[in-house]
Structures are given as structure tokens and as C-alpha cells.
C-alpha atoms as a printed R data frame, in Angstrom:
    type eleno elety resid chain resno       x      y       z
1   ATOM     1    CA   MET     A     1 133.723 86.264 148.756
2   ATOM     2    CA   THR     A     2 133.094 83.190 150.923
3   ATOM     3    CA   GLN     A     3 132.590 79.916 149.136
4   ATOM     4    CA   THR     A     4 129.808 77.651 150.398
5   ATOM     5    CA   PHE     A     5 129.205 74.062 149.422
6   ATOM     6    CA   PRO     A     6 125.482 73.549 150.206
7   ATOM     7    CA   GLU     A     7 125.188 69.863 149.366
8   ATOM     8    CA   LEU     A     8 128.471 68.750 151.027
9   ATOM     9    CA   ASN     A     9 127.933 66.236 153.787
10  ATOM    10    CA   MET     A    10 130.620 67.084 156.339
11  ATOM    11    CA   LYS     A    11 129.116 64.742 158.939
12  ATOM    12    CA   LEU     A    12 129.633 61.648 156.751
13  ATOM    13    CA   LEU     A    13 133.123 62.834 155.745
14  ATOM    14    CA   GLY     A    14 133.929 63.249 159.446
15  ATOM    15    CA   ASP     A    15 132.586 59.806 160.331
16  ATOM    16    CA   ARG     A    16 134.350 57.971 157.482
17  ATOM    17    CA   TYR     A    17 137.546 59.939 157.017
18  ATOM    18    CA   GLY     A    18 137.968 62.198 160.064
19  ATOM    19    CA   ILE     A    19 137.537 65.300 157.890
20  ATOM    20    CA   HIS     A    20 135.816 68.009 159.899
21  ATOM    21    CA   SER     A    21 136.590 71.101 157.793
22  ATOM    22    CA   ILE     A    22 137.992 72.176 154.461
23  ATOM    23    CA   TYR     A    23 141.416 73.886 154.425
24  ATOM    24    CA   GLN     A    24 141.709 77.303 152.889
25  ATOM    25    CA   SER     A    25 144.198 75.894 150.351
26  ATOM    26    CA   GLN     A    26 141.546 73.418 149.287
27  ATOM    27    CA   LYS     A    27 138.941 76.156 148.931
28  ATOM    28    CA   ASP     A    28 141.409 78.191 146.863
29  ATOM    29    CA   CYS     A    29 142.014 75.248 144.510
30  ATOM    30    CA   ILE     A    30 138.290 74.564 144.166
31  ATOM    31    CA   TRP     A    31 137.772 78.244 143.258
32  ATOM    32    CA   MET     A    32 140.591 78.023 140.670
33  ATOM    33    CA   LEU     A    33 139.130 74.881 139.120
34  ATOM    34    CA   LYS     A    34 135.669 76.493 138.863
35  ATOM    35    CA   GLN     A    35 137.098 79.669 137.354
36  ATOM    36    CA   ASN     A    36 139.190 77.807 134.788
37  ATOM    37    CA   GLY     A    37 136.567 75.197 133.869
38  ATOM    38    CA   GLY     A    38 138.736 72.403 135.291
39  ATOM    39    CA   GLY     A    39 142.423 71.799 135.454
40  ATOM    40    CA   VAL     A    40 145.124 70.002 137.364
41  ATOM    41    CA   CYS     A    41 145.272 69.777 141.132
42  ATOM    42    CA   ASP     A    42 148.954 69.353 141.914
43  ATOM    43    CA   HIS     A    43 149.287 69.348 145.671
44  ATOM    44    CA   GLU     A    44 151.488 67.192 147.891
45  ATOM    45    CA   VAL     A    45 150.388 63.790 149.191
46  ATOM    46    CA   GLY     A    46 147.948 64.133 152.045
47  ATOM    47    CA   THR     A    47 146.686 67.648 151.345
48  ATOM    48    CA   GLY     A    48 143.222 66.647 150.226
49  ATOM    49    CA   LYS     A    49 143.413 66.469 146.393
50  ATOM    50    CA   THR     A    50 140.726 63.803 146.216
51  ATOM    51    CA   LEU     A    51 138.222 65.881 148.171
52  ATOM    52    CA   ILE     A    52 139.182 68.981 146.146
53  ATOM    53    CA   MET     A    53 138.438 67.135 142.884
54  ATOM    54    CA   CYS     A    54 135.098 65.803 144.218
55  ATOM    55    CA   ILE     A    55 133.871 69.143 145.553
56  ATOM    56    CA   ALA     A    56 135.039 71.058 142.445
57  ATOM    57    CA   ALA     A    57 133.343 68.586 140.077
58  ATOM    58    CA   HIS     A    58 130.078 68.656 142.084
59  ATOM    59    CA   GLU     A    59 130.073 72.436 142.349
60  ATOM    60    CA   MET     A    60 130.704 72.833 138.619
61  ATOM    61    CA   LYS     A    61 127.715 70.597 137.924
62  ATOM    62    CA   ARG     A    62 125.522 72.370 140.512
63  ATOM    63    CA   LEU     A    63 126.422 75.840 139.231
64  ATOM    64    CA   GLY     A    64 125.906 74.815 135.567
65  ATOM    65    CA   LEU     A    65 129.603 75.285 134.709
66  ATOM    66    CA   ALA     A    66 129.864 71.672 133.528
67  ATOM    67    CA   HIS     A    67 127.273 69.275 132.195
68  ATOM    68    CA   LYS     A    68 128.980 65.961 132.972
69  ATOM    69    CA   PRO     A    69 132.089 66.600 135.055
70  ATOM    70    CA   MET     A    70 134.769 63.945 134.794
71  ATOM    71    CA   ILE     A    71 137.550 63.167 137.230
72  ATOM    72    CA   ILE     A    72 140.550 61.394 135.726
73  ATOM    73    CA   GLY     A    73 142.791 59.740 138.265
74  ATOM    74    CA   LEU     A    74 145.359 57.031 138.780
75  ATOM    75    CA   LYS     A    75 144.043 53.555 138.142
76  ATOM    76    CA   ALA     A    76 144.733 52.514 141.715
77  ATOM    77    CA   ASN     A    77 142.760 55.513 143.064
78  ATOM    78    CA   VAL     A    78 139.547 55.386 141.025
79  ATOM    79    CA   ALA     A    79 137.528 53.381 143.574
80  ATOM    80    CA   GLU     A    80 138.769 55.557 146.427
81  ATOM    81    CA   ILE     A    81 137.820 58.735 144.536
82  ATOM    82    CA   ALA     A    82 134.360 57.300 143.920
83  ATOM    83    CA   MET     A    83 134.008 56.387 147.636
84  ATOM    84    CA   THR     A    84 135.090 59.879 148.717
85  ATOM    85    CA   TYR     A    85 132.651 61.502 146.252
86  ATOM    86    CA   GLN     A    86 129.813 59.318 147.500
87  ATOM    87    CA   SER     A    87 130.675 60.155 151.108
88  ATOM    88    CA   ALA     A    88 130.763 63.870 150.382
89  ATOM    89    CA   TYR     A    89 127.596 63.757 148.316
90  ATOM    90    CA   PRO     A    90 125.491 60.712 149.265
91  ATOM    91    CA   ASN     A    91 122.671 61.611 146.868
92  ATOM    92    CA   ALA     A    92 124.977 62.165 143.908
93  ATOM    93    CA   ARG     A    93 124.704 59.996 140.815
94  ATOM    94    CA   ILE     A    94 128.184 58.935 139.909
95  ATOM    95    CA   LEU     A    95 129.586 56.479 137.438
96  ATOM    96    CA   PHE     A    96 133.052 55.098 137.933
97  ATOM    97    CA   ALA     A    97 134.994 52.679 135.822
98  ATOM    98    CA   ASP     A    98 136.183 49.503 137.394
99  ATOM    99    CA   GLU     A    99 138.319 46.866 135.653
100 ATOM   100    CA   LYS     A   100 135.400 45.007 134.043
101 ATOM   101    CA   SER     A   101 133.953 48.296 132.653
102 ATOM   102    CA   PHE     A   102 136.896 48.572 130.294
103 ATOM   103    CA   LYS     A   103 137.157 45.057 129.025
104 ATOM   104    CA   ALA     A   104 136.712 45.211 125.256
105 ATOM   105    CA   ASP     A   105 133.174 43.861 125.314
106 ATOM   106    CA   ASN     A   106 132.004 46.293 128.063
107 ATOM   107    CA   ARG     A   107 133.738 49.499 126.943
108 ATOM   108    CA   VAL     A   108 131.044 50.590 124.458
109 ATOM   109    CA   ASN     A   109 128.319 50.028 127.057
110 ATOM   110    CA   PHE     A   110 130.236 52.143 129.582
111 ATOM   111    CA   PHE     A   111 130.544 55.051 127.144
112 ATOM   112    CA   ASN     A   112 126.881 54.692 126.184
113 ATOM   113    CA   GLN     A   113 126.003 54.966 129.900
114 ATOM   114    CA   ILE     A   114 127.969 58.231 130.027
115 ATOM   115    CA   LYS     A   115 126.288 59.508 126.895
116 ATOM   116    CA   ASN     A   116 122.744 58.527 127.769
117 ATOM   117    CA   ASN     A   117 122.508 59.296 131.524
118 ATOM   118    CA   ASP     A   118 122.708 62.447 133.565
119 ATOM   119    CA   TYR     A   119 125.461 61.651 136.049
120 ATOM   120    CA   ASP     A   120 126.733 64.220 138.529
121 ATOM   121    CA   CYS     A   121 130.253 62.937 137.869
122 ATOM   122    CA   VAL     A   122 132.079 60.294 135.877
123 ATOM   123    CA   ILE     A   123 135.300 58.922 137.307
124 ATOM   124    CA   MET     A   124 137.887 56.910 135.384
125 ATOM   125    CA   SER     A   125 141.634 56.284 135.089
126 ATOM   126    CA   HIS     A   126 144.064 57.930 132.747
127 ATOM   127    CA   ASP     A   127 144.376 54.720 130.774
128 ATOM   128    CA   GLN     A   128 140.591 54.362 130.476
129 ATOM   129    CA   PHE     A   129 140.193 57.997 129.400
130 ATOM   130    CA   GLY     A   130 142.867 57.366 126.780
131 ATOM   131    CA   LYS     A   131 140.575 54.784 125.195
132 ATOM   132    CA   SER     A   132 137.781 57.328 124.849
133 ATOM   133    CA   ARG     A   133 136.974 58.936 121.526
134 ATOM   134    CA   SER     A   134 136.499 62.288 123.231
135 ATOM   135    CA   ARG     A   135 139.979 62.294 124.685
136 ATOM   136    CA   ARG     A   136 141.543 64.174 121.788
137 ATOM   137    CA   ARG     A   137 138.661 66.675 121.595
138 ATOM   138    CA   CYS     A   138 138.804 67.385 125.331
139 ATOM   139    CA   SER     A   139 142.572 67.618 125.364
140 ATOM   140    CA   ASN     A   140 142.609 70.028 122.445
141 ATOM   141    CA   ARG     A   141 139.945 72.208 124.046
142 ATOM   142    CA   PHE     A   142 141.829 72.232 127.373
143 ATOM   143    CA   PHE     A   143 145.133 73.211 125.753
144 ATOM   144    CA   ARG     A   144 143.487 75.832 123.561
145 ATOM   145    CA   ARG     A   145 141.866 77.466 126.596
146 ATOM   146    CA   SER     A   146 145.133 77.269 128.513
147 ATOM   147    CA   LEU     A   147 146.994 78.996 125.716
148 ATOM   148    CA   ILE     A   148 144.407 81.773 125.545
149 ATOM   149    CA   ARG     A   149 144.733 82.348 129.320
150 ATOM   150    CA   LEU     A   150 148.520 82.349 129.143
151 ATOM   151    CA   ARG     A   151 148.516 84.841 126.269
152 ATOM   152    CA   ARG     A   152 146.222 87.151 128.296
153 ATOM   153    CA   ILE     A   153 148.493 86.878 131.340
154 ATOM   154    CA   LEU     A   154 151.633 87.598 129.260
155 ATOM   155    CA   LYS     A   155 150.034 90.723 127.732
156 ATOM   156    CA   CYS     A   156 149.486 92.282 131.210
């Protein structure tokens, strides 16, 4: 089965980043993330992890596999992830957390924005996600699903 990404703007990615096609390894990882309902993209530096995360999140939203996809990245990379996402999908509604979003007096407002709006993707750092109330719930659900998958694999 061939994957297609109908809303992906390859022209803008080419103009801004020199990206003219998607590697098969990237497509494979996007497929894995869609099949597993998310996960970890653990490729080497320079192999396109940022684009993988952006395409996978957008596709999960487009296909109805996720309601509000979230990309959690390194603090230093959050703005770059948001720029890549916006280049890949210029019409996408994204919310990303900058430094002022997570100052104590702005944090509640940021989470209310997530809760009350229909974003295509929310992007924040590991530290910022750690301050979220849903962190434990999401982590528990992720590990529970991972355990179920591993048990199925081990039974084969």
C-alpha cells in the first residue's frame, strides 16, 4: 500500500529546507506511528525526525486517529518543529509553547487554549509537558498500550 499525504506542501518544504521528497524510512516511521497511535521516533541526527513527527501528527488528525495530536520535543527544538510543521502544512492550526507560555501566570491560559480550541497539533517541550495535568494519564495509557502490544508479540 502506498502512503499519500494529500495536504503536504512539498514546494514550500523544498523552498525553505531543500526537501524535495520523503525517504522510504520516513514513510515507514510515519506508518508505524499511525498504526501504534503515536510513539517514539528514534532515528539518527539528520534523518528527518522533525518532518516525520509533523507528517505523522497531521495525518493522524486528518484520518481521525487523534483528536489533538501533540509533539513533545527538546526545549531548544520546539520553535523549529513549529516552523517545519507550518512549512509542511501552511493552513494548519498549530499551537506551540514558547518560554512566556509557561511562566506561572500564563500556564493555565495555555492549557485552556489547548482544551478550548481545535488545533491540528500542539507542540511543547518535555519540561512543559511534565507540568501538564494530563501527563500522567497520557503516560499511563501509552505504557499500557505498549505492554499489550508486547504481550501479543511475545505470544506469537
